C-alpha positions in Angstrom: 11.0 29.6 43.5 7.6 28.5 44.8 5.7 25.8 43.0 2.8 27.1 41.0 -0.2 24.9 40.2 -1.4 25.3 36.7 -5.0 24.0 36.1 -5.2 21.6 33.2 -8.5 20.7 31.5 -9.2 17.0 31.7 -9.1 15.1 28.4 -12.4 14.3 26.8 -13.9 10.9 27.7 -14.6 8.1 25.3 -17.0 9.2 22.7 -19.5 6.9 20.9 -21.1 7.8 17.6 -24.9 8.3 17.8 -25.4 5.1 15.8 -23.2 3.0 18.1 -24.6 4.4 21.3 -28.2 3.8 20.1 -27.4 0.2 19.1 -25.8 -0.6 22.4 -28.6 1.0 24.4 -31.1 -1.2 22.4 -29.1 -4.3 22.9 -28.4 -4.6 19.1 -25.3 -6.2 17.5 -22.2 -4.0 17.2 -18.8 -4.9 15.7 -15.6 -2.9 16.5 -13.1 -2.3 13.6 -9.5 -1.2 14.0 -8.1 1.9 12.3 -4.4 0.9 12.1 -5.2 -1.3 9.1 -6.6 1.8 7.4 -3.8 4.2 8.3 -0.8 1.8 8.2 -1.8 -1.5 6.7 -3.4 -0.5 3.4 -2.1 2.0 0.8 -4.2 5.0 -0.4 -6.8 5.1 -2.0 -7.6 1.4 -1.3 -7.7 2.1 2.4 -10.6 4.6 2.2 -12.5 2.2 -0.1 -11.8 -0.6 2.4 -13.2 1.5 5.3 -16.5 1.8 3.5 -16.5 -1.8 2.4 -15.9 -3.2 5.8 -18.6 -1.1 7.4 -21.0 -2.1 4.6 -20.1 -5.7 5.2 -21.0 -5.4 8.9 -24.3 -3.7 8.1 -25.2 -6.2 5.5 -25.2 -8.9 8.1 -27.4 -7.0 10.6 -24.8 -5.3 12.9 -23.6 -1.8 13.4 -19.9 -1.0 12.6 -17.8 0.8 15.1 -14.5 1.9 13.7 -12.2 3.0 16.5 -9.6 5.8 16.5 -8.3 8.7 18.6 -8.9 12.1 17.0 -8.0 15.4 18.5 -7.1 13.5 21.7 -10.6 11.9 21.9 -11.0 8.1 21.8 -13.9 7.5 19.4 -15.9 4.3 18.9 -17.8 4.7 15.6 -16.6 7.3 13.0 -18.4 9.6 10.6 -17.4 9.7 6.9 -15.4 12.8 7.5 -13.5 11.1 10.4 -12.8 8.1 8.3 -11.3 10.5 5.7 -9.0 11.8 8.4 -7.9 8.3 9.4 -7.1 7.4 5.8 -5.6 10.7 4.6 -3.8 11.9 7.7 -0.4 11.0 9.1 -1.8 9.2 12.2 0.4 7.8 14.9 0.1 4.1 15.5 -1.4 3.6 19.0 -1.2 0.6 21.2 -2.6 0.5 24.7 0.4 2.1 26.3 0.1 5.0 23.9 -3.5 5.9 24.5 -3.0 8.0 27.5 -0.2 9.9 25.9 -2.2 10.6 22.7 -5.3 11.7 24.7 -3.3 13.9 27.1 -1.5 15.6 24.2 -4.6 15.9 22.0 -3.1 13.9 19.2 -4.6 11.9 16.4 -3.9 8.1 16.3 -4.9 4.9 14.7 -5.6 2.0 17.1 -3.9 -1.3 16.9 -5.6 -4.6 17.8 -4.6 -4.1 21.5 -5.8 -0.5 21.7 -9.0 -1.2 19.7 -9.8 -4.1 22.0 -9.3 -1.9 25.1 -11.5 0.9 23.8 -14.2 -1.4 22.4 -14.4 -3.2 25.8 -14.7 0.2 27.6 -17.6 1.1 25.3 -19.3 -2.3 25.9 -18.7 -3.7 22.4 -17.9 -7.5 22.6 -17.2 -8.4 19.0 -14.1 -7.1 17.1 -13.0 -7.9 13.6 -9.5 -7.5 12.3 -7.1 -9.1 9.8 -4.3 -10.8 11.8 -3.2 -10.7 15.4 0.2 -9.6 16.5 2.2 -12.2 18.4 5.6 -13.4 19.3 8.2 -12.2 16.8 10.8 -14.5 15.4 14.0 -14.2 17.4 12.1 -13.0 20.5 14.4 -15.0 22.7 17.0 -12.3 22.0 14.8 -9.3 21.3 11.9 -9.8 23.7 9.7 -8.6 20.9 6.2 -9.7 21.7 3.1 -7.8 20.5 0.9 -6.1 23.1 -2.0 -7.8 21.4 -1.5 -10.9 23.4 -1.4 -9.2 26.8 -4.5 -7.2 25.8 -6.4 -10.3 24.9 -5.4 -11.9 28.2 -7.0 -9.1 30.2 -9.7 -7.6 27.9 -13.1 -9.3 27.4 -13.5 -9.0 23.7 -14.1 -11.7 21.1 -11.7 -11.2 18.2 -12.4 -12.5 14.7 -9.2 -12.7 12.7 -7.3 -14.8 10.2 -4.8 -16.1 12.8 -1.5 -14.3 13.1 0.7 -12.9 10.3 3.2 -15.4 8.9 6.1 -13.2 9.7 5.6 -14.2 13.4 6.6 -17.2 15.5 3.3 -19.0 15.3 3.9 -21.9 17.8 5.3 -19.5 20.4 2.3 -17.2 19.9 -0.1 -20.1 20.4 1.8 -21.1 23.5 1.4 -17.6 25.0 -2.3 -17.6 24.3 -2.6 -20.9 26.0 -0.6 -19.7 29.0 -2.8 -16.6 29.3 -6.0 -18.8 29.1 -7.2 -17.2 25.9 -9.5 -19.7 24.0 -8.5 -20.2 20.4 -11.3 -21.4 18.1 -11.0 -22.4 14.4 -14.0 -21.4 12.3 -14.7 -24.2 9.9 -11.1 -25.4 10.2 -8.9 -27.7 12.3 -5.8 -25.7 11.3 -4.7 -22.4 12.8 -4.8 -19.9 9.8 -1.6 -18.1 8.7 -3.1 -14.8 7.5 -2.2 -14.9 3.8 -2.2 -18.7 3.9 -5.1 -20.9 5.1 -3.0 -23.2 7.2 -0.1 -22.1 9.3 1.0 -25.7 9.9 -0.3 -25.7 13.4 -3.7 -27.1 14.8 -6.4 -25.2 16.7 -7.5 -26.5 20.1 -11.2 -26.2 19.2 -13.3 -26.1 16.1 -16.7 -24.5 15.6 -18.8 -24.3 12.5 -21.5 -21.7 13.0 -22.1 -18.2 14.4 -24.5 -19.8 16.9 -21.8 -22.0 18.2 -19.4 -19.1 18.5 -22.0 -17.1 20.4 -22.7 -20.0 22.8 -19.0 -20.4 23.5 -18.6 -16.6 24.2 -21.7 -16.5 26.5 -20.4 -19.5 28.5 -16.8 -18.1 28.6 -18.1 -14.9 30.2 -20.7 -16.5 32.4 -17.9 -18.6 34.0 -16.2 -15.4 35.0 -13.3 -15.5 32.5 -11.9 -12.0 32.1 -9.8 -12.9 29.1 -10.9 -12.4 25.5 -11.1 -15.2 22.9 -9.9 -15.7 19.4 -12.1 -16.9 16.5 -9.7 -17.7 13.7 -11.1 -17.9 10.2 -9.0 -18.9 7.2 -8.8 -16.5 4.2 -11.4 -17.6 1.6 -9.8 -20.4 -0.5 -10.1 -18.4 -3.8 -8.2 -15.5 -2.3 -5.3 -17.4 -0.6 -1.8 -16.2 -1.6 0.2 -18.6 -3.7 2.5 -20.6 -1.4 5.7 -20.1 -3.5 5.0 -16.3 -3.8 4.3 -16.1 -0.1 7.5 -17.9 0.9 9.6 -15.7 -1.5 8.1 -12.5 -0.2 8.6 -13.5 3.4 12.2 -14.4 2.9 12.9 -11.1 1.1 11.0 -9.2 3.8 12.9 -10.7 6.7 16.2 -9.9 4.9 15.0 -6.4 4.4 14.2 -5.9 8.1 17.7 -7.1 9.0 19.4 -4.9 6.4 17.5 -1.8 7.5 17.5 -2.5 11.2 13.8 -2.3 11.5 12.4 -3.5 14.8 9.4 -3.1 17.1 6.1 -1.6 15.9 7.7 -0.7 12.6 8.2 -4.4 11.6 4.6 -5.2 10.5 4.0 -2.0 8.4 7.4 -2.5 6.7 6.7 -6.2 5.8 3.1 -5.5 4.7 4.5 -2.7 2.4 7.0 -5.2 1.0 4.4 -7.8 0.3 2.0 -5.3 -1.3 4.7 -3.6 -3.5 6.4 -6.9 -4.6 3.5 -9.2 -5.2 1.9 -7.2 -8.1 -1.1 -6.5 -5.9 -1.8 -10.1 -5.0 -1.2 -9.8 -1.3 -3.3 -6.6 -1.1 -6.2 -8.5 -2.7 -5.7 -11.3 -0.2 -5.6 -8.9 2.7 -8.8 -7.1 1.7 -10.6 -10.4 1.2 -9.7 -11.8 4.6 -10.6 -8.7 6.5 -13.9 -8.4 4.8 -14.7 -12.1 5.5 -13.8 -11.5 9.1 -16.1 -8.4 9.4 -18.9 -10.5 7.9 -18.4 -13.3 10.4 -18.0 -11.0 13.4 -21.4 -9.4 12.4 -23.0 -12.8 12.2 -21.7 -13.8 15.6 -22.7 -10.4 17.1 -26.2 -10.8 15.8 -26.4 -14.4 17.3 -25.1 -13.0 20.6 -27.6 -10.2 20.7 -30.4 -12.6 20.1 
C-alpha cells in the first residue's frame, strides 16, 4: 500500500499577552510565574486567589507579571483572568520541558513546572522568574536516578530564578553539588544559609550572599555579559514570621516519606503528593507558609527586574 502524506497544520507559536509584549518592547520589567503551583501545588479555591495575589505583588513593585501555561496546545506567556480560571479549575497535565512538544503537538492544556516555565520565559525574552522551591536531587537518587529536570534546565537556560531554595523532601547537599557542577550561581538573599522552603535554613551554606535588588541585578548583568549560558538562583528564606515550626515540619516530612514508600509514589507525582500531605495534615500551617514565601519571591523578583531594566 503506497504511503500517503497527510498535511498537518503546524502548532501555534509562543503567544505573549498584549501587556507582556508591550512591556518587553519598551524594555520594562517583566517577571515570569509558573502555573504548576496553581494547578498542582495549591488547593482550590486558594490557588485562584493566589494567582491574583502573585500578579498583584509583581505589579505593586513596578513589574509586569507573566504567568506561563500551555492552553489548547499554545504556549502562553501572560494570561488573562479567564485563562487563569482555566489553569486553576481545569485538570491540567503537569508539563516539564520534555512534555512541551507533546502537549503542543496534541493541542493539550498543561501547567508548566519550573523547568518548562524557564524554557518558555527565556524564549519570550523574560529574564526574571519567581517560584516557590526548585526541584532537585531526590533522596535515594543513587538507586532511583530521580533528579528533577529543573537542574538541567537551569544549566542551559538563561533565566534568573528567585526561589526559597529547594523543598526539604529533597537531598539538599546533592542538589547544591549538581548546581555547582553545572556552573549555576547560587546566591543567598539576605542570608548565608541556603533556605529549605518551609524552613529558613536547610543546614547548608550558600556560596554567595547579596543584600539588595541592585546587587542581584549587577550580578546577573555580569553573568550574562561574560557569556554564561546558564541561569542563576537567588534563594530567599521564607519570612521569619511565616516559617513552619521545626517539630511540625519534621513530623510531616517523616510521615510523607513513609506515605510515598507505602503507596509506591515516584517521579513527578512525588512533590504534589507530599505537598498535599503537608497541607492536609498541618491544619493549614504549611499552606500559609507556602503562600507567604511565593509572594515574597514574586515581590523580590519584581524589584530585581526593575533594577535590571533601569
